[in-house]
All heavy atoms as an XYZ file, in Angstrom:
638
protein
N      13.151      8.768     -4.987
C      12.064      8.304     -4.140
C      10.814      9.097     -4.490
O      10.846     10.307     -4.626
C      12.402      8.483     -2.666
C      11.204      8.144     -1.770
S      11.491      8.441     -0.045
C      11.997      6.806      0.402
N       9.715      8.390     -4.612
C       8.415      9.004     -4.862
C       7.501      8.744     -3.684
O       7.583      7.696     -3.039
C       7.770      8.418     -6.119
C       8.444      8.683     -7.448
C       7.700      7.970     -8.563
C       8.499     10.166     -7.727
N       6.601      9.701     -3.416
C       5.595      9.540     -2.365
C       4.256      9.995     -2.915
O       4.193     10.937     -3.700
C       5.914     10.394     -1.145
C       6.979      9.866     -0.253
C       7.055     10.683      1.014
C       8.041     10.065      1.978
N       7.992     10.723      3.277
N       3.202      9.332     -2.474
C       1.860      9.720     -2.893
C       0.880      9.400     -1.778
O       0.919      8.317     -1.200
C       1.460      8.983     -4.160
C       0.124      9.440     -4.699
C      -0.018      9.110     -6.138
C      -1.226      9.847     -6.677
N      -1.373      9.663     -8.098
N       0.000     10.355     -1.475
C      -1.039     10.126     -0.476
C      -2.294      9.650     -1.190
O      -2.721     10.243     -2.178
C      -1.321     11.414      0.325
O      -0.103     11.806      0.971
C      -2.393     11.187      1.367
N      -2.865      8.565     -0.677
C      -4.015      7.915     -1.301
C      -5.092      7.700     -0.251
O      -4.795      7.314      0.882
C      -3.598      6.544     -1.897
C      -2.464      6.734     -2.927
C      -4.782      5.822     -2.513
C      -1.770      5.456     -3.306
N      -6.336      7.929     -0.624
C      -7.468      7.627      0.254
C      -7.972      6.236     -0.108
O      -8.289      5.961     -1.267
C      -8.605      8.658      0.074
O      -8.072      9.954      0.376
C      -9.765      8.355      1.011
N      -8.051      5.362      0.877
C      -8.454      3.973      0.639
C      -9.904      3.921      0.177
O     -10.801      4.442      0.838
C      -8.256      3.117      1.905
C      -6.773      3.092      2.258
C      -8.791      1.699      1.704
C      -6.460      2.442      3.563
N     -10.109      3.279     -0.963
C     -11.443      3.171     -1.542
C     -12.024      1.772     -1.465
O     -13.126      1.536     -1.948
N     -11.309      0.845     -0.860
C     -11.819     -0.528     -0.719
C     -12.879     -0.556      0.367
O     -12.623     -0.142      1.501
C     -10.684     -1.487     -0.360
C      -9.550     -1.605     -1.372
C      -8.411     -2.409     -0.777
C     -10.052     -2.258     -2.642
N     -14.068     -1.045      0.042
C     -15.176     -1.051      1.000
C     -14.839     -1.799      2.281
O     -15.274     -1.409      3.364
C     -16.415     -1.651      0.349
N     -14.046     -2.844      2.180
C     -13.702     -3.637      3.368
C     -12.468     -3.094      4.078
O     -12.053     -3.644      5.097
C     -13.470     -5.090      2.969
O     -12.346     -5.184      2.119
N     -11.883     -2.027      3.541
C     -10.632     -1.540      4.122
C      -9.534     -2.545      3.846
O      -9.589     -3.288      2.884
N      -8.547     -2.566      4.689
C      -7.446     -3.512      4.495
C      -7.478     -4.573      5.585
O      -6.733     -4.539      6.550
C      -6.107     -2.783      4.459
C      -5.857     -1.995      3.178
C      -4.527     -1.265      3.244
C      -5.893     -2.893      1.961
N      -8.393     -5.514      5.385
C      -8.474     -6.690      6.255
C      -7.545     -7.757      5.695
O      -6.790     -7.489      4.770
C      -9.920     -7.173      6.311
C     -10.853     -6.149      6.957
C     -12.315     -6.569      6.925
O     -12.641     -7.599      6.300
O     -13.127     -5.857      7.521
N      -7.610     -8.964      6.210
C      -6.646    -10.021      5.874
C      -6.503    -10.279      4.370
O      -5.392    -10.253      3.841
C      -7.014    -11.309      6.592
N      -7.587    -10.540      3.682
C      -7.494    -10.862      2.253
C      -6.987     -9.682      1.430
O      -6.068     -9.834      0.624
C      -8.827    -11.364      1.723
C      -8.746    -11.847      0.289
C     -10.055    -12.544     -0.141
N      -9.951    -13.060     -1.474
C     -10.171    -12.332     -2.582
N     -10.510    -11.067     -2.491
N     -10.049    -12.886     -3.776
N      -7.562     -8.482      1.591
C      -7.035     -7.342      0.834
C      -5.573     -7.031      1.150
O      -4.827     -6.616      0.266
C      -7.944     -6.181      1.244
C      -9.212     -6.826      1.700
C      -8.782     -8.124      2.312
N      -5.154     -7.240      2.384
C      -3.745     -7.019      2.735
C      -2.872     -8.015      1.988
O      -1.825     -7.663      1.449
C      -3.516     -7.118      4.263
C      -2.042     -7.306      4.584
C      -4.033     -5.876      4.956
N      -3.292     -9.277      1.933
C      -2.516    -10.304      1.235
C      -2.359     -9.947     -0.233
O      -1.271    -10.103     -0.810
C      -3.183    -11.665      1.393
N      -3.419     -9.431     -0.840
C      -3.350     -9.031     -2.246
C      -2.406     -7.840     -2.413
O      -1.589     -7.808     -3.337
C      -4.762     -8.712     -2.787
C      -5.601     -9.991     -2.825
C      -4.673     -8.081     -4.180
C      -7.081     -9.760     -3.096
N      -2.497     -6.872     -1.513
C      -1.616     -5.704     -1.581
C      -0.152     -6.110     -1.444
O       0.712     -5.612     -2.179
C      -1.989     -4.692     -0.504
C      -1.137     -3.430     -0.449
C      -1.167     -2.681     -1.777
C      -1.594     -2.530      0.671
N       0.143     -7.029     -0.543
C       1.515     -7.519     -0.369
C       1.987     -8.213     -1.643
O       3.136     -8.033     -2.067
C       1.621     -8.445      0.861
C       2.964     -9.173      0.898
C       1.410     -7.646      2.138
N       1.108     -8.969     -2.290
C       1.467     -9.629     -3.555
C       1.783     -8.594     -4.633
O       2.744     -8.755     -5.390
C       0.337    -10.537     -4.034
C       0.183    -11.794     -3.236
C      -1.010    -12.622     -3.702
O      -1.878    -12.150     -4.431
N      -1.058    -13.868     -3.258
N       0.977     -7.542     -4.698
C       1.223     -6.482     -5.679
C       2.569     -5.815     -5.408
O       3.385     -5.652     -6.318
C       0.080     -5.451     -5.661
C      -1.208     -6.088     -6.194
C       0.441     -4.208     -6.483
C      -2.464     -5.257     -5.970
N       2.805     -5.423     -4.168
C       4.063     -4.760     -3.814
C       5.273     -5.651     -4.081
O       6.323     -5.173     -4.510
C       4.031     -4.329     -2.348
N       5.115     -6.942     -3.854
C       6.227     -7.882     -4.011
C       6.632     -8.093     -5.469
O       7.705     -8.651     -5.740
C       5.874     -9.222     -3.368
O       5.731     -9.059     -1.965
N       5.820     -7.635     -6.396
C       6.148     -7.754     -7.820
C       7.227     -6.753     -8.240
O       7.791     -6.866     -9.319
C       4.909     -7.505     -8.675
C       3.828     -8.530     -8.517
C       2.562     -8.150     -9.279
O       2.583     -7.287    -10.144
N       1.462     -8.792     -8.946
N       7.506     -5.779     -7.381
C       8.423     -4.702     -7.735
C       9.720     -4.812     -6.943
O       9.730     -5.272     -5.808
C       7.747     -3.349     -7.478
C       6.529     -3.178     -8.351
C       5.263     -3.500     -7.871
C       6.643     -2.749     -9.665
C       4.147     -3.387     -8.680
C       5.530     -2.634    -10.480
C       4.289     -2.955     -9.989
O       3.183     -2.856    -10.793
N      10.798     -4.367     -7.562
C      12.105     -4.393     -6.918
C      12.291     -3.232     -5.945
O      13.130     -3.302     -5.053
C      13.222     -4.353     -7.967
C      13.283     -5.631     -8.797
O      12.959     -6.705     -8.260
O      13.666     -5.543     -9.978
N      11.526     -2.162     -6.123
C      11.660     -0.985     -5.271
C      11.350     -1.306     -3.816
O      10.599     -2.241     -3.519
C      10.694      0.109     -5.732
O      11.061      0.608     -6.986
N      11.921     -0.495     -2.925
C      11.559     -0.552     -1.510
C      10.264      0.240     -1.389
O      10.211      1.409     -1.788
C      12.654      0.066     -0.639
C      13.951     -0.662     -0.734
N      14.184     -1.847     -0.074
C      15.072     -0.390     -1.428
C      15.401     -2.263     -0.356
N      15.968     -1.401     -1.177
N       9.219     -0.382     -0.844
C       7.900      0.244     -0.788
C       7.413      0.251      0.652
O       7.435     -0.780      1.328
C       6.890     -0.512     -1.673
C       7.418     -0.624     -3.107
C       5.524      0.185     -1.653
C       6.651     -1.602     -3.975
N       6.941      1.415      1.098
C       6.451      1.567      2.464
C       5.098      2.263      2.452
O       4.826      3.091      1.586
C       7.429      2.390      3.306
C       8.724      1.666      3.540
C       9.786      1.805      2.664
C       8.867      0.807      4.626
C      10.969      1.118      2.848
C      10.052      0.115      4.827
C      11.100      0.274      3.943
O      12.270     -0.420      4.139
N       4.257      1.922      3.418
C       2.992      2.617      3.645
C       3.060      3.275      5.001
O       3.548      2.669      5.968
C       1.807      1.647      3.602
C       1.161      1.472      2.226
C       2.061      0.697      1.310
C      -0.180      0.831      2.352
N       2.573      4.520      5.062
C       2.549      5.269      6.311
C       1.115      5.665      6.616
O       0.416      6.179      5.760
C       3.395      6.531      6.193
C       4.855      6.263      5.933
C       5.642      7.537      5.683
O       5.508      8.479      6.503
O       6.359      7.581      4.681
N       0.709      5.403      7.856
C      -0.639      5.732      8.295
C      -0.609      5.893      9.812
O      -0.075      5.035     10.520
C      -1.598      4.618      7.889
S      -3.304      4.892      8.366
N      -1.166      6.988     10.298
C      -1.254      7.227     11.744
C       0.101      7.088     12.440
O       0.243      6.360     13.416
C      -2.292      6.304     12.375
N       1.103      7.748     11.919
C       2.455      7.761     12.497
C       3.139      6.403     12.519
O       4.087      6.202     13.268
C       2.438      8.359     13.908
C       1.991      9.799     13.896
O       2.299     10.536     12.960
N       1.272     10.206     14.916
N       2.661      5.459     11.735
C       3.310      4.152     11.606
C       3.784      4.001     10.170
O       3.097      4.395      9.235
C       2.344      3.035     11.964
N       4.969      3.431     10.006
C       5.533      3.203      8.668
C       5.923      1.740      8.576
O       6.706      1.249      9.407
C       6.756      4.094      8.463
C       7.386      3.967      7.102
C       8.529      4.997      6.981
N       9.055      5.034      5.645
C      10.249      4.545      5.292
N      11.031      3.999      6.205
N      10.660      4.626      4.057
N       5.368      1.039      7.578
C       5.657     -0.392      7.455
C       6.038     -0.740      6.019
O       5.634     -0.074      5.066
C       4.476     -1.281      7.905
C       4.128     -1.041      9.353
C       3.265     -1.078      7.030
N       6.784     -1.806      5.899
C       7.180     -2.347      4.609
C       5.942     -2.941      3.943
O       5.287     -3.817      4.519
C       8.250     -3.416      4.825
C       8.789     -3.988      3.546
O       8.164     -3.950      2.499
N       9.981     -4.550      3.645
N       5.616     -2.492      2.736
C       4.424     -2.971      2.033
C       4.543     -4.429      1.602
O       3.556     -5.039      1.211
C       4.139     -2.098      0.819
N       5.737     -4.995      1.704
C       5.937     -6.392      1.333
C       5.852     -7.325      2.543
O       6.034     -8.522      2.413
C       7.287     -6.551      0.634
C       7.364     -5.736     -0.659
C       8.721     -5.833     -1.305
C       8.798     -4.929     -2.528
N      10.104     -5.012     -3.186
N       5.541     -6.761      3.697
C       5.434     -7.531      4.939
C       3.968     -7.693      5.336
O       3.313     -6.721      5.709
C       6.179     -6.816      6.072
O       5.817     -7.357      7.319
N       3.467     -8.897      5.281
C       2.049     -9.119      5.596
C       1.749     -8.786      7.054
O       0.720     -8.179      7.358
C       1.592    -10.544      5.214
C       0.068    -10.595      5.190
C       2.185    -11.589      6.129
C      -0.497    -11.651      4.308
N       2.650     -9.121      7.959
C       2.402     -8.822      9.375
C       2.447     -7.315      9.624
O       1.633     -6.777     10.378
C       3.422     -9.543     10.257
C       3.284    -11.054     10.221
S       1.616    -11.653     10.605
C       1.501    -11.220     12.313
N       3.382     -6.644      8.989
C       3.463     -5.195      9.124
C       2.210     -4.518      8.591
O       1.642     -3.626      9.225
N       1.767     -4.963      7.429
C       0.570     -4.373      6.820
C      -0.674     -4.622      7.675
O      -1.518     -3.750      7.820
C       0.376     -4.933      5.405
C       1.420     -4.466      4.417
S       1.437     -2.676      4.209
C      -0.217     -2.406      3.650
N      -0.777     -5.797      8.248
C      -1.932     -6.113      9.099
C      -1.961     -5.201     10.323
O      -3.019     -4.853     10.823
C      -1.900     -7.581      9.540
C      -2.198     -8.572      8.436
S      -3.872     -8.485      7.794
C      -4.820     -8.960      9.211
N      -0.797     -4.805     10.791
C      -0.730     -3.966     11.993
C      -1.302     -2.564     11.765
O      -1.668     -1.889     12.724
C       0.710     -3.870     12.503
O       1.495     -3.067     11.639
N      -1.385     -2.116     10.518
C      -1.911     -0.778     10.235
C      -3.427     -0.674     10.426
O      -3.934      0.389     10.750
C      -1.533     -0.341      8.818
C      -0.069     -0.044      8.584
C       0.163      0.350      7.136
C       0.437      1.044      9.509
N      -4.154     -1.763     10.177
C      -5.619     -1.794     10.362
C      -6.305     -0.597      9.721
O      -7.039      0.139     10.381
C      -5.963     -1.876     11.837
C      -5.423     -3.109     12.470
C      -5.796     -3.208     13.905
N      -5.266     -4.458     14.422
C      -5.463     -4.885     15.627
N      -6.177     -4.182     16.465
N      -4.954     -6.022     16.009
N      -6.072     -0.419      8.448
C      -6.625      0.725      7.723
C      -8.049      0.440      7.251
O      -8.371     -0.671      6.865
C      -5.730      1.057      6.540
C      -4.363      1.545      6.954
S      -3.290      1.851      5.555
C      -2.862      0.186      5.101
N      -8.881      1.471      7.274
C     -10.278      1.356      6.881
C     -10.557      2.202      5.650
O      -9.782      3.109      5.304
C     -11.186      1.843      8.010
O     -10.970      1.107      9.182
N     -11.683      1.943      5.028
C     -12.114      2.751      3.884
C     -12.184      4.218      4.298
O     -12.641      4.550      5.391
C     -13.483      2.289      3.401
C     -13.996      3.077      2.211
C     -15.379      2.655      1.763
O     -16.126      2.081      2.581
O     -15.711      2.924      0.604
N     -11.699      5.085      3.434
C     -11.725      6.514      3.691
C     -10.496      7.060      4.390
O     -10.295      8.271      4.435
N      -9.664      6.193      4.945
C      -8.428      6.641      5.598
C      -7.393      7.005      4.543
O      -7.364      6.438      3.464
C      -7.844      5.548      6.497
C      -8.525      5.430      7.826
C      -7.752      4.505      8.756
O      -6.687      4.918      9.256
O      -8.220      3.377      8.961
N      -6.537      7.955      4.899
C      -5.448      8.334      4.014
C      -4.187      7.583      4.399
O      -3.893      7.404      5.575
C      -5.185      9.831      4.087
C      -6.210     10.648      3.367
C      -5.800     12.094      3.227
O      -4.868     12.552      3.916
O      -6.428     12.787      2.413
N      -3.473      7.156      3.377
C      -2.215      6.444      3.564
C      -1.212      7.055      2.588
O      -1.573      7.444      1.478
C      -2.390      4.927      3.338
C      -2.863      4.616      1.940
C      -1.133      4.172      3.645
N       0.032      7.170      3.012
C       1.084      7.659      2.138
C       1.925      6.477      1.690
O       2.430      5.723      2.520
C       1.964      8.705      2.847
O       1.134      9.802      3.240
C       3.061      9.208      1.919
N       2.025      6.320      0.388
C       2.825      5.250     -0.193
C       4.132      5.866     -0.682
O       4.115      6.880     -1.379
C       2.090      4.584     -1.378
C       2.930      3.468     -1.973
C       0.728      4.071     -0.954
N       5.240      5.260     -0.294
C       6.537      5.719     -0.798
C       7.257      4.539     -1.431
O       7.141      3.405     -0.969
C       7.378      6.328      0.325
O       7.651      5.379      1.327
N       7.951      4.826     -2.513
C       8.704      3.785     -3.215
C      10.038      4.369     -3.653
O      10.119      5.533     -4.059
C       7.923      3.284     -4.421
N      11.057      3.545     -3.563
C      12.395      3.970     -3.940
C      13.061      2.849     -4.720
O      13.275      1.762     -4.186
C      13.210      4.310     -2.684
C      14.552      4.935     -3.009
O      14.729      5.441     -4.135
O      15.428      4.918     -2.128
N      13.336      3.112     -5.991
C      13.986      2.110     -6.826
C      13.705      2.366     -8.295
O      13.034      3.333     -8.664
N      14.207      1.486     -9.134
C      14.074      1.658    -10.579
C      12.630      1.614    -11.071
O      12.307      2.241    -12.075
C      14.892      0.581    -11.315
C      16.387      0.769    -11.119
O      16.820      1.904    -10.848
O      17.114     -0.229    -11.249
N      11.774      0.870    -10.390
C      10.378      0.739    -10.827
C       9.412      1.426     -9.859
O       8.246      1.052     -9.751
C      10.008     -0.725    -11.035
C      10.273     -1.597     -9.811
O      10.697     -1.056     -8.758
O      10.057     -2.817     -9.902
N       9.882      2.467     -9.170
C       9.078      3.131     -8.143
C       7.780      3.728     -8.684
O       6.734      3.638     -8.035
C       9.898      4.207     -7.430
C      10.403      5.301     -8.326
C      11.429      6.206     -7.677
O      12.099      5.804     -6.701
O      11.562      7.349     -8.161
N       7.826      4.319     -9.857
C       6.613      4.931    -10.419
C       5.559      3.880    -10.719
O       4.390      4.037    -10.361
C       6.951      5.722    -11.677
C       5.777      6.539    -12.183
C       6.159      7.453    -13.339
O       7.348      7.732    -13.538
O       5.232      7.885    -14.030
N       5.957      2.801    -11.342
C       5.025      1.721    -11.658
C       4.462      1.094    -10.384
O       3.275      0.766    -10.310
C       5.712      0.653    -12.507
N       5.302      0.956     -9.367
C       4.868      0.372     -8.101
C       3.784      1.227     -7.455
O       2.744      0.721     -7.035
C       6.054      0.211     -7.158
N       4.010      2.533     -7.387
C       3.028      3.418     -6.757
C       1.733      3.441     -7.554
O       0.646      3.393     -6.976
C       3.611      4.838     -6.561
C       4.624      4.791     -5.419
C       2.508      5.851     -6.276
C       5.237      6.115     -5.061
N       1.823      3.477     -8.871
C       0.607      3.487     -9.690
C      -0.209      2.214     -9.491
O      -1.440      2.264     -9.386
C       0.958      3.669    -11.169
C       1.454      5.054    -11.563
C       1.921      5.070    -13.015
C       0.375      6.098    -11.331
N       0.454      1.083     -9.415
C      -0.233     -0.193     -9.231
C      -0.896     -0.277     -7.853
O      -2.042     -0.714     -7.720
C       0.768     -1.336     -9.410
O       0.139     -2.574     -9.329
N      -0.195      0.173     -6.834
C      -0.746      0.162     -5.477
C      -1.899      1.149     -5.367
O      -2.929      0.847     -4.759
C       0.364      0.447     -4.449
C       1.315     -0.760     -4.389
C      -0.226      0.756     -3.068
C       2.570     -0.522     -3.604
N      -1.744      2.306     -5.971
C      -2.836      3.297     -5.954
C      -4.088      2.724     -6.608
O      -5.190      2.847     -6.070
C      -2.405      4.565     -6.683
C      -3.508      5.604     -6.762
C      -3.103      6.840     -7.522
O      -2.314      6.733     -8.496
O      -3.577      7.920     -7.161
N      -3.933      2.106     -7.746
C      -5.075      1.499     -8.462
C      -5.794      0.500     -7.552
O      -7.010      0.484     -7.466
C      -4.578      0.830     -9.739
C      -5.653      0.267    -10.596
C      -5.048     -0.304    -11.878
C      -6.094     -0.953    -12.733
N      -5.524     -1.555    -13.953
N      -5.022     -0.324     -6.873
C      -5.627     -1.320     -5.981
C      -6.332     -0.663     -4.794
O      -7.475     -0.995     -4.481
C      -4.570     -2.320     -5.482
C      -5.166     -3.332     -4.558
C      -6.048     -4.293     -5.029
C      -4.899     -3.296     -3.192
C      -6.643     -5.211     -4.178
C      -5.478     -4.209     -2.320
C      -6.349     -5.153     -2.829
O      -6.947     -6.044     -1.973
N      -5.665      0.267     -4.139
C      -6.255      0.903     -2.951
C      -7.501      1.714     -3.267
O      -8.373      1.885     -2.411
C      -5.222      1.787     -2.244
C      -4.079      1.051     -1.553
C      -3.084      2.050     -0.977
C      -4.605      0.133     -0.465
N      -7.598      2.211     -4.490
C      -8.782      2.967     -4.883
C      -9.934      2.039     -5.301
O     -11.029      2.498     -5.576
C      -8.446      3.919     -6.038
C      -7.514      5.073     -5.685
C      -7.154      5.868     -6.931
C      -8.141      5.970     -4.628
N      -9.660      0.741     -5.338
C     -10.698     -0.231     -5.698
C     -10.947     -0.302     -7.189
O     -12.024     -0.689     -7.620
N      -9.942      0.037     -7.981
C     -10.094      0.055     -9.430
C      -9.424     -1.110    -10.109
O      -9.116     -1.065    -11.277
C      -9.519      1.366     -9.989
C     -10.275      2.583     -9.513
C      -9.710      3.831    -10.114
C     -10.525      5.034     -9.650
N     -10.001      6.280    -10.216
N      -9.179     -2.165     -9.365
C      -8.498     -3.313     -9.952
C      -9.431     -4.486    -10.009
O     -10.278     -4.684     -9.235
C      -7.265     -3.669     -9.125
C      -6.395     -4.653     -9.809
C      -5.032     -4.707     -9.134
O      -4.771     -4.120     -8.120
N      -4.124     -5.447     -9.742
């Protein structure tokens, strides 16, 4: 299992459209992927769970992944959350 703390760099934060894109990215991987923010932990492949986090630009989130492609999953999610995609 890998974990990484990331500061959200998306200007709009994680509103509906960015959340949908993040869920699509996470769903490309076989690993179990979770995001943790403000004492809440949700499955990154769940659009409703992700929407419940209501994360804004500048907030820190911890991404954890467990599986054969965990490193690639975290790198891809980090790239997206930093606004580099």
